[in-house]
Structures are given as structure tokens and as C-alpha cells.
C-alpha positions in Angstrom: -148.0 23.1 163.7 -147.0 24.3 167.1 -143.9 26.2 168.3 -142.9 28.0 171.4 -141.3 31.4 172.0 -140.5 33.3 175.1 -141.9 36.8 176.1 -138.9 39.1 176.6 -138.5 42.6 178.0 -140.9 45.1 176.6 -143.3 42.2 175.9 -141.4 41.2 172.7 -141.3 37.7 171.3 -139.7 35.9 168.4 -141.7 34.2 165.7 -140.3 30.7 165.5 -138.4 29.9 162.3 -140.8 27.0 161.2 -143.7 29.4 161.6 -142.0 32.3 159.7 -140.9 30.0 156.8 -144.3 28.3 156.5 -146.3 31.5 156.6 -143.9 33.7 154.7 -143.7 36.3 157.5 -141.0 39.0 156.7 -139.3 41.7 158.7 -141.6 44.7 158.9 -144.8 42.7 158.5 -147.7 43.5 160.8 -149.2 40.5 162.7 -152.8 40.6 163.9 -153.3 39.4 167.5 -156.7 38.3 168.9 -158.0 36.6 171.9 -160.6 33.9 171.0 -162.2 31.5 173.4 -159.2 31.3 175.8 -156.6 31.2 173.0 -154.3 33.8 171.7 -154.3 33.7 167.9 -151.6 35.4 165.8 -152.5 35.9 162.2 -149.9 36.6 159.5 -150.6 39.4 157.0 -152.6 38.4 153.9 -150.2 38.7 151.0 -151.2 39.3 147.4 -149.4 36.9 145.2 -149.3 39.2 142.1 -150.3 42.8 143.2 -150.4 44.1 139.6 -153.1 41.6 138.7 -155.3 42.9 141.6 -154.9 46.4 140.3 -155.7 45.7 136.7 -159.0 47.2 135.6 -159.6 49.3 138.7 -159.2 52.5 136.8 -161.0 52.9 133.5 -158.5 53.5 130.7 -160.1 56.8 129.8 -158.9 58.4 133.1 -155.4 59.2 134.4 -154.5 56.4 136.8 -152.3 58.6 139.0 -155.0 61.2 139.4 -157.5 58.5 140.2 -155.3 57.0 142.9 -154.9 60.4 144.5 -158.6 61.0 144.4 -159.3 57.6 146.0 -156.7 58.2 148.7 -158.1 61.7 149.5 -161.6 60.3 149.7 -160.4 57.5 152.1 -158.5 60.0 154.3 -161.6 62.2 154.5 -163.7 59.2 155.5 -161.2 58.1 158.2 -161.0 61.7 159.5 -164.8 61.9 159.7 -165.0 58.6 161.5 -162.3 59.6 164.1 -164.4 62.7 165.0 -167.3 60.5 166.1 
């Protein structure tokens, strides 16, 4: 499928309706842009059909899920902070 859109002031463009509807792009979604072999490719976000199914079983039932999520987030933030210092 191909569609056209115009680049406006501040380098903004509109995602054509056919593309939005086909890909399920919503207001607030982040699109990934890349330049590949002379072509600009815009990728829609990968959406999880049923997010709760993806989460099921990640935290063993013997632990508090809220505490576990906080622990994982803290660990991830520390890792990102360490990577940004290098």
C-alpha cells in the first residue's frame, strides 16, 4: 500500500488515513523512522493484543507483584544510568 503526505512547517507530516486504519496507529503512538538503502521507512509501534497474557507468570506467585515490578524498574533505571555514563 502506498500513500502520500506533505511535509509541513516544523517538519511535521500526517499519516494518511488508509495507513492509520490498516496499521492501527493511534494519537500518541511513537513511530520509528529509519533510512534503509535509499528509502525512508516508517514503522508503527508493535502492539500487544492482550497485555495481561504477556504479563502472566512473570512474577512467581510467592512474591508480591508490585514490589517485584518496582525492583525490576529500579534495576532497569540503574542499568540505563550506567550506560549513559559511558
